[in-house]
N, C-alpha and C positions, 0 to 999 in steps of 0.2 A: 149318019150317026156312026160313031166309032164302034168297032166290034170288040166285045169283051171276051177275053180268053183266060183260061187258068194259067198261072205262071208256075206254081208249084203244087204238087200233090203230096200230101203228108200221110204217112202210116205210123201211128204212135202206139207203142206198147209201154204201159206204165204200171208200176205197183209200188206200194208203200206199206210198211209195218211200223207201228209205234207202240210205246208203252209209257204209262204214267203211274205215279204212285206218290204217296205222302207218308212221312214218318213223324210221329209225335215225339219230339225230343224231350219236352216237358209238358206240363199242363197248358202252358201259354205259348210254347214255341214249336212250330211245325216246319219240317223240311219237305219241300216239294221237288220232285225230280221227273224228267221226261226225256225220252229218246225217240228219234224218228229216222228210219232208213228209207230212202227212196231211190228207185231205179227207173230210168227213162231211156227207152231206145226208140229213135225216130228215123225212119227212112224217107228221104225226099227224092222226088222225081220231077225234073223240070220239063217244060214243053219241048225242049230240043232233044229230049231223050236221055240226057245226062242224069246221073244219080249221085247222091252222097248221103251220109248218115251222121247222126249225132247220138252219142251214148253218154249218159251221165249217171253217176253213182255217188250219192251224197248221204252223209250221216250228220244230223244236227241234234241239238238237245237244249235243255234248259234246266236251271236249278234256282231255287228260291227259298227264302226264309219268311215265314209269317209269324208275327208276334202279336198276341192279343194283349194290348195294353190295358183294356178293360172290356166289359161286355159291349160297349158301343164304339170302341176305338181300336183300329188295327194298324200296325206298322208292317211294311213289307219291303223286301229287296230281292231283285232277281237278275240273273244273267242268262242270256239266250243267244243261240247261234241260228243262222238261217242260210239258205242257198237257193238261188233261182237263176235261170239262164239270163244273161245280160240283155237278151232281146225281150225279156219279160214274158216269154212264151216258148213252147216247145213245138208248136205247129207251124208258125210262120217264122222263117229265118232266111237270110240271104246266104249265098255260098261263101262270101268273104267274112261271114260271122261264125262259120261252123266250128272253127278252131279256137274261138274265144273262150276263156275259162268262165266258169259260173261265177256270178257275183256272190261273194260270201259276206255275211252280215254278223256283227257282234253288237249286242245291245245290253246295256246296264240300266236298270230302273230302280229307283227308291221312292217310296211314297207312303202316304197316310190316308186312311179311310175312316169316316166317322158318321154315326147316326145319332140324331138329336131329336128332341121334342116328340118323344114316343114314336120314333121311327117315321115321323112326317118330314124330317129334313135329313138329307144325305149329302155329304160332300167328300170330294177326293182332291188330293194335290200330289203331284209326282214330278220328279226330275228324271230326265233320261239322257243317255249318251249313246250315239249310234256310230259305228264305223263300218263302211262298206268298202270292199276291195274288188278291183277289176270291174269298174262301172263303165258301161257303154254309153257314150254321149255323142251328140251331133258335133261334127267337125266345124268349128267356127270359121275356118279358112276355106272350106269347100262345102257349102250347104247342099243337102240333097238327101233323099230318103235312105240311100244305102251308104252314105259317106259318114263313117263313125270313127271315133278315136276311143281308146281304152284308157280311162283314168285309174291309175293304180290304187288310189285311196281317196275316199271322201268321208268327212266327219261332220257330225252335227250334234248339237245338244240343246236342251230347252226344258221348259216346264209346261205342264198341262193341268187343267183343273176342270172339275165338273160339279154341278150342284143341282139337286132336285128337291123341291119343296111343295108339299100339299097342304095349303092353309085350310082347305075344307075337303070333304069327301068327293066333291064334284069338280074341284079346280086344282090343277097342277102346273107349276112353273119349273122350267129347266133352263140351265145355262151351262155352257162349257167353252173352253178356249185353249189355245196353244200358242206359246211364244217359242220360236226356234231361231237359234243363231244361224246365219247364212252358212250353208255347207262350204267347207274349204276343201281344196284338192291338193294333192302332193304329186308332182311330176305329171307325166302324160302330155307335156307340151301345152298345158292349159292351166296356168297357175291361178287364174281368177275365175275359173268355171264354177260358179255356184249353181245349185240346182234351180234352173229358171222356172220350173213348174212348182216349186215349193215356196209359198208365201211365208214371210217371217212371222206373221200373226194371223190367226183366224179366231172368230168368235161366233157363237150360235146362241140364240135366245128363243125359247119355245113356250107356248101357252096351250094348255088343253083344258076344255071346259065342257061339262056334260050338264046343261041346264035341265034336260029331261032324261028319263031313263033310256029312251030310244035315240036320242040326239047327242052327237059328240062333235064339237067344233075345235079345230086346230089352227094355230098360226105359228109360223117359224120365220125368224129373221136370221140371216147369216152374213157375216162380214168377212171378206177375204182381202188380206193386205196386199200391198204392192209386191210383185215378183221381180226378182233381180234380172237385169241385163245391162251391159255397159253402155248400150246405145238406145235400145228400145224397151225399157222396163214396162211390164204389164201393169196398168193402173189398178188401184184397189176398187172394190165395189161392194154394195150392199143389196141383197135381194130378199124379198118377203114372199112367202108362199102361204096359202090358206086352204082349208078344206072343211067340208061338212059331211057327216055320215049319218044316215037315218037307218036304223035297224028295224025291219018289219018283224022278223022272228030271230031266233038264235042262229039260224042258218042263212037268212036272206037279208041283204042290206044294199043300199045305194049310196054312192058318194059323189059329190061335186068337188072338184079340185081346181084351184087357180094358182098356177105357177107364175112367179114374177109379177105380182099384183100391180106394181107401179110401172111396169114395162121399162125397166132399167136397161139401158144399152151398155153392155160390158163385154170384155174379152175373156173367154173361159180358158183359153190355152193358146200357145204359140205354135207355129209351124215353120219348117225350113229355117231354123235358127233365127226366129223372130222376124223373118222377111214378111210373114203374114201372121195375123191373129185370127183365131176362130171365134166368131161371135156367139155369145151365150144365148140360151133359149129366151125368146121374147115372151110377152104375156100369153099364157096358154091355158085354155079351158079344157077340162076332161070330165066325162061323166061315166062312171063304171057301176055295173051291177054285179054283185058278188053272191055266189051261192055255195055253201059248204055241203058237199055230198057225203062227207064222212063225219 
């Protein structure tokens, strides 16, 4: 059997401060503001004794307008910025990624929210546009866990919707979906590199039913569209999950869950630039007993 050893030991010091507030400009129009400052210092030590560090200091924020069109309808628009390490983490990092700039994000969103039928029906619709700078991606010409290229800019835009309807006090239906234009890149030696992990469309449909005061049944179906790759695109798939929960008391309950009810064979993600696919969870049964002590 191979011997497992630690490759990197990480020591992380992190703090953040944030402030949020809202200003009523008129009876119907509200301005929402937020700022966040984050500081991260990470010291790394490799098994060969060598050390290196990563220090990051980021200021991000958001601003938005909310307009009450009526008691049941709200229009909103927002602009937000964000930042995170291109490795998507501060604990795990390779030496050749330590000098890579943080991925900075700008997002614009415009949408509408509405409640109907005495608040039994809620729906939202939104358009968004996202720009990411300095994105770390797998090198298509040299696959491997530590072989990465930096894409200067990636953009995407799309629409998302959600709906929740309660026809009775014991029955609730939910649905949501997202349509996204394939992300485009500018420079970085990879003009066609769309985000291979981002499907162009996803849909979810849910049903919750409480036929008895102590019994709650759930069923969820999710569809994930095809994910882009010039040679090996990941096929679309649909998976259905179900669960049943019986509540003995306010604090004690038991739940039976079945994931992937129809035992669908599907690829959940790609690995090594689509040289391999990771197989999704097969039909899985789980039984849990929950007790709330507080």
